[in-house]
C-alpha positions as CSV (number, residue, x, y, z in Angstrom):
1,M,-27.6,15.4,4.7
2,V,-29.7,15.1,1.5
3,S,-32.5,12.5,1.2
4,V,-33.7,11.4,-2.4
5,R,-36.0,9.4,-3.8
6,P,-37.0,7.9,-6.9
7,K,-38.9,9.7,-9.7
8,L,-39.1,6.7,-12.6
9,R,-43.1,7.0,-12.2
10,K,-42.9,10.7,-13.8
11,I,-40.0,9.8,-15.9
12,L,-42.0,6.7,-17.4
13,K,-45.5,9.0,-17.6
14,E,-43.6,11.8,-19.2
15,R,-42.3,9.3,-21.7
16,G,-45.0,6.9,-22.2
17,I,-43.6,4.0,-20.8
18,T,-44.9,1.2,-18.6
19,Q,-42.9,-0.7,-16.0
20,M,-43.6,-4.0,-18.2
21,E,-42.1,-2.2,-21.2
22,L,-39.3,-1.0,-19.2
23,S,-38.8,-4.1,-18.2
24,E,-38.5,-5.9,-21.7
25,M,-36.0,-2.9,-22.6
26,T,-34.1,-3.9,-19.8
27,E,-34.4,-7.4,-18.8
28,V,-34.7,-6.2,-15.3
29,P,-37.8,-8.1,-13.7
30,Q,-40.7,-5.6,-13.6
31,G,-41.5,-6.5,-9.9
32,S,-37.9,-5.1,-9.0
33,I,-38.7,-2.0,-11.0
34,S,-41.6,-1.6,-9.2
35,R,-39.6,-1.9,-5.5
36,F,-37.6,0.5,-7.1
37,D,-40.0,3.1,-7.4
38,R,-41.7,2.6,-4.4
39,N,-38.1,3.7,-3.1
40,E,-37.6,-0.1,-1.3
41,K,-35.0,-1.6,-3.0
42,H,-32.0,-0.4,-5.3
43,V,-29.7,-2.9,-6.9
44,D,-26.9,-1.6,-8.7
45,W,-27.0,-2.8,-11.8
46,H,-31.1,-2.4,-12.0
47,L,-30.0,1.4,-11.5
48,F,-27.6,1.3,-14.5
49,S,-29.3,-0.9,-16.9
50,I,-32.5,1.5,-16.3
51,A,-30.6,4.8,-16.9
52,K,-29.0,3.0,-19.9
53,A,-32.3,2.5,-21.5
54,L,-33.9,5.6,-20.9
55,E,-30.6,7.5,-21.8
56,L,-30.2,9.0,-18.5
57,R,-27.6,9.1,-15.7
58,I,-28.0,7.2,-12.6
59,E,-28.8,10.5,-10.4
60,D,-31.3,11.8,-13.1
61,L,-33.9,9.0,-11.8
62,F,-33.8,10.6,-8.5
63,E,-34.6,13.9,-6.9
64,E,-34.3,15.4,-3.6
65,A,-37.2,14.7,-1.0
66,D,-38.8,17.2,0.8
């Protein structure tokens, strides 16, 4: 089985975007973005909104865990 973890923090840092700015772009609450980034909770429409705002595929928001 493949194990994955979010790589949102890395993507945001590369693009110079804060979680709050992403929240404003997506209408996803900043707390929800933070929970996703910590791998605590993934809400489907949040992932779609985040990926669309960042012009990525949903799978691009994740990386394989070691």
